[in-house]
N, C-alpha and C positions, 0 to 999 in steps of 0.2 A: 806159019810162024814156027820157029824151032821150039822143041820141047826139051829144055835143058835146065841144069842147075849149075850156076857159075859162081865160083868163090868171089865174093865181093872184092877182095884184095887183088883179084886179077882183072877186074873191069877197068877199062881204059876209055877215056873220052877226051876229045879236044875241047878246050875251054870254050871255044866258039859254039860248041854243041851243047853246052850246059846252060840251063836257064834258071832264074830264081824260082823258088817254090810258089811265088805269087801267081805264076801262070796258071796253076791249078784252079785258083779262085776265079780267074777270068773264064776258063773253060766251064767251070761249074755254073757260074752266073749265066752263061749263054746256053746252058742245058746240053752242052757237048761233052761232058765228062762222065764216064761210067767207071766207078770203082771196079777194079779187076781182081778182087780177092779170090774169085774162083779160078783165075787164070795166071795171076802173078802174085808172088809173095816173097818175103825173106824169112830165113830161118838160120839158126846158129847151131853148129856142132860143138859140143863141149862135153868133156868127161868129168863127172862129179863123183867118182867113186871115192870111198873113204881111205883106202890104202893104196900104196904104189902097186902092190900085187893085183888088186882089183882093177885099177886103172889099166895096167898092162893087159890083163885078161879081157877087159872090155874092148880095148883097142885092137887086140889080136882077133877077137870074134868079128868085129866090124870089118877089119881088113880082109879076113877070109871071105866074108859075105860079098864084099866089093869085088873080089877076084872072081866070083861066080856070076856076076851080072854084067860085066864089061870085059873087053879084052885085057889081058894081063898087063900089058905095057901101060894102058890107060889107067888101070887100077893102081899100079905102082906109082904113077905120077901123082895121083890124088893122095895116096897114102904118104908119099914124101912131102907133099904140100902140108898135109895135116901134121906130120911129125915136125916140120920146120916151124910150125906155129903152135906147138904143144896141144894139138887137137882142140883148138879154140878158133874156129873159122866160121864166118857168116857167109851165107849163100843167097844169091838172087835166083829165084826159080820162075821159069816161064813155061806154063803148061798149055798155052794156046795152040 
């Protein structure tokens, strides 16, 4: 399984592949459902600094760090996505 963090706004699915939340209860009742908190979760990036100067400083610090952990083009795509959404983006994270 991939180890990734995907912006939720970028997740795509065919409606034929989306099921009602009730399926979870069916799986749970059958003993076939294992909550995956250790392996999958969601999180939200948001900047809550008090002033525009502090927000800019925090964004710049995060952007600089992102450029050190992944290829520059990939980091720039992520930073652009964050900028386009005012640094308020939720992610699905799969660690399996």
